[in-house]
C-alpha positions as CSV (number, residue, x, y, z in Angstrom):
1,M,0.0,0.0,0.0
2,E,1.3,3.4,-1.0
3,T,0.4,6.8,0.5
4,L,-0.1,9.7,-2.1
5,T,-0.2,13.3,-0.9
6,F,-1.7,16.2,-2.7
7,K,-2.0,20.0,-2.2
8,T,-5.6,21.0,-2.6
9,S,-8.2,23.7,-2.3
10,I,-10.4,21.6,0.0
11,N,-10.4,24.0,2.9
12,C,-13.4,23.3,5.2
13,G,-15.8,20.7,6.4
14,G,-18.3,21.6,3.7
15,C,-15.6,21.1,1.1
16,V,-14.7,17.7,2.6
17,A,-18.4,16.8,2.5
18,R,-18.6,17.8,-1.2
19,V,-15.6,15.7,-2.2
20,T,-16.4,12.7,-0.1
21,P,-18.9,11.0,-2.5
22,A,-16.4,11.3,-5.3
23,L,-13.5,9.8,-3.4
24,E,-15.7,7.1,-1.8
25,S,-16.9,6.0,-5.2
26,L,-13.3,5.2,-6.3
27,K,-12.2,1.6,-6.0
28,G,-8.6,1.3,-4.9
29,I,-8.6,3.8,-2.0
30,A,-8.1,2.2,1.4
31,R,-8.3,5.4,3.4
32,W,-8.1,9.2,2.8
33,N,-7.9,12.3,4.9
34,V,-7.7,16.1,4.3
35,D,-5.8,18.2,6.7
36,T,-7.7,21.4,6.5
37,G,-5.6,22.9,9.3
38,N,-2.5,22.8,7.1
39,P,-2.1,25.9,4.9
40,D,-1.7,23.6,1.8
41,K,-4.9,21.6,2.7
42,I,-3.1,18.3,2.3
43,L,-5.1,15.3,1.0
44,S,-3.5,12.0,1.9
45,V,-4.7,8.9,0.2
46,Q,-3.7,5.3,1.1
47,T,-3.9,3.5,-2.2
48,D,-4.9,0.0,-2.9
49,G,-4.4,-0.1,-6.7
50,I,-5.7,3.4,-7.7
51,T,-3.5,5.8,-9.7
52,E,-2.8,9.4,-8.9
53,E,-4.4,10.5,-12.2
54,E,-7.7,8.9,-11.1
55,I,-7.6,10.7,-7.8
56,I,-6.8,14.0,-9.4
57,Q,-9.6,13.7,-12.0
58,K,-12.2,13.0,-9.3
59,V,-11.2,15.8,-7.1
60,Q,-11.1,18.2,-10.1
61,E,-14.6,17.0,-11.2
62,S,-15.8,18.0,-7.7
63,G,-14.6,21.5,-8.3
64,F,-11.3,21.6,-6.4
65,K,-7.7,22.3,-7.3
66,I,-5.3,19.5,-6.7
67,E,-1.6,19.1,-7.2
68,R,0.6,16.0,-6.4
69,I,3.3,16.5,-3.8
70,V,6.3,14.4,-4.7
71,G,8.8,13.4,-2.1
């Protein structure tokens, strides 16, 4: 299992609620979390076979900016 991290524009509980159905619909995500207290609004995703492109697409479809953090 790999953990992918992303900088996002998901900045409040309402935003998390808006993106939840999209992320929950994806197969291959074991767990995910958004740290809205972090200035970069970090989305951490524990993967179980999903690609970063699939995650990025779903978050963007939900109306949020997202950028992979490498490292």
